[in-house]
N, C-alpha and C positions, 0 to 999 in steps of 0.2 A: 108355723114351725118350718125351719129349713135346715138341711144338712149339707155341708161342703166337704168333699173328698178330693183326692188328687186327680181322679179320672172321672168323677160323677158329681153332678150338681142336681139335687132334687128339691123342688119347692112345692109344697103341698098346701091346698086350701080346702075349704068346704066343698067347692064345686068342681075342682079339677086338679090337675098337676102338670108340671113341666119337667121333663127329664132330658138332660143333656149328657151323652156318654162320650168318652174319649177313648184312648188306647186303641185307635184304628177302627173302632166300630162305626164312627162317623154317622150317628143317628140322632135326630132330633124328633121327639114324640110330643105332641100337644093334644090333650083330650081328657075325658073324664077319668078319674083316678082308677076307677074300677073296670074301665073299658079295655085297657091293654094288659094282657097277660102274657106270660112267657118272657123271652129275652129277645130284645131288638138288637140285632147285630149285623155285621157285614154279610153274614150268610143267610139273613132273613129272619122274620118273626115267627116264633113257633105258633102263635095265634094272636089275632087281633079281633076282639068280639064285640066292639061297640064303636060309636062315632070317634074318629080320630084323624089326625093329619100327621104324616110321616114324611120327613124330608131327609134325604141322605142316601147312602149306598146300601139300600135294603133289597138285596138281590134274592127275592123269594121266588115263588113259582111262577111259571108263565113265560114261555117263548124266548128265554134266555136274555131278557133285558135287564140292565142295571137301572134300578128305579131312581129317578130324581125327585119325584113327587107322588105320594099316595094320598088320595081322597077317599076314605073308606067309610062305609055305612054300617050296617048292622052285622057285619061278618060274612054275609053271603052276597053283598053287592057293593060297588064302589068303583073308582077309577084310578088308573096308574099312568103317569106320564114319564116316559123314560127313553134312554138311548142304549143300544146294544153295546157289548164290550168292544166290538170292532169299530165303533164310532161311525157306522155307515147307515144306521137306520134310527129314525125318531119315531116313537110309537105312543099311541094313545090306546090303552086297553081297558076293557071293562071287566070288572070282577063279578061274576054271577055263577057261583059254584063252579069256578074255574076261570082263568083269565082268557078273554077273547078280544082279538083285534078289533078296534073301531076305526083307526086310521094309522097307516104306516107310510112314512115318507122316506124314500131311499135316496142317499146321496148319489148323484150321477157320476160315478167313477167307473161303471161297467154297464152291462146290459140291464135295461129297465122293462119289465113286463107290465103292460097296462091292463091285461086280462079282459080285453075287448070292451073297456070302459070308454065313455065319451070324453074327449078333450076339446074345449071350445075356446074361441077368441084367441088363437095363437098365431103369432107371426114366426115363420121359419126362416132361418138364415144359415147357409153353409151346411146343408143337409145331404145325405146320400141314402140310396137304397141298397139293401144287402144283395149281393149277387149269389145265386144259386149256380155254381159253375159245374154243369153236368159233364162237359167234355164230349167224348165220343159216345154216341148212343148205342153203337154195336148192333143195331138192328132189333127187331122185336118190339115189345112195348116199353115205352119210356114215360114215366109219370113225371109231371111237373107239379110238385108239392109246394104250395105257396107258403107254408110255415118256414120253408127254407130260404125264402127271399123272393122279392117281386121283380127282380131282374135276373133273367135266365140266359145262360150262354151254353149252346150246345152245337155239336158237329154231327151231321148225318154221314154214315159210312156203312160199309159192309153189305147191308140188305135192307129190305122194306122196313119202315119204321112206323109204329102206331103210337101217337102221343095221347096221353090222358091228363086231365087236370084235376087236382084234389085240393081240399081244404080252403075254399075261398071263404071270405067273411059272410056274415049272415045275410039273409034275404032283406031287401029294401036298403042295403048299403052298397054304394059303388066299390067294386073291387076289380083290380086290373093288374096286368103284368106285361113286361116287354120281353119279347124273345129275340135274341141275336142268334140267328140260325145260319151256319155255314154249310155250304154244299147240299142244301136241301133238295135241289133238283137232281142230284146224282143217284138217288134211289126213290122208290115210292114212299110217300109220306102220306099217312092217314091221320085225319084230325077227328076229334070227338064229334059224335053226331049232334051234340048240343051247340056247336059253333055255327053261327050264321055269318056268311060273307056278303059283301056287296054284290047285289044281283044274283045272289044264291049260288055263286061259283067260287071254289077255292082258287087262290092265285097260283100261277105257275112259278115255281121257285128256281133260283139260280143254281145251275149245275156245279160251277166252280166259283164261288164267291159268297158274299154276305147278304142276307136279307134280314130286315128289322121288322118284326111283326108285333102288333099290340092287340091284346085281348082284354075285354072288359065285360063285367056282368053286374046286374043290379038286383038279381033275384037268387042269390046264392049258388049260381052256377047252373040253374035250369037252363038258361040260354047265355051263351058266350057271344059277343059280337067281336069278330076278327077283322083286323085292318092291316094293310101293308103301309108301314111308315116309311120304308126306303127299300126298294128293290135293287139288288146288285149294287149295294152301297160300296163305293170305292173313290179314290182320289181321281179328280178330273184329269183326262189325258191331254 
């Protein structure tokens, strides 16, 4: 038996049903006739209690994604594959008493956060490092926070300066930064006790000019190895 209406086509058999709705609801549901209850519409299903496949704009609960495809199980588990309303994220979510992200891919139109996950077999081209432009240190303690960038630019002035380093990557991973330091020799500069220098002696810095220093660690900052990449860096005379 089948029924045809202006906006709905329903075909029922002994084993299941097919429902196609129009009028902007944009929903196709395929499954057991007793498995889908409530109303499937653009605002989401009131309930889906059994095995079913939903294709369409079924924006139900879960992280603000407009669903493209639902693969649902017994009402407490299943999967949903969709894209957010801004068209910037593609998501695979698992339904297990609430939607949970399994995989989220973000379109590279802005900042991408890798959450300290590993990225392998990658060739990089035309890349840069974010600069943490400290400017004048103003004396006292000046922290170099690596979450702000791995290229640091600073000018020593006014009075004695003590540098501290914070937020390196985890132990057993190489982490480093480059420090472009201007007028470092004009005042007393104190380095963290964790910094090891060549021969055990900190370098003499340029009073009026630029020194380029490199610091690396492989144990989460327990030991930093400091090096002078260029002392009194300037145009040849």
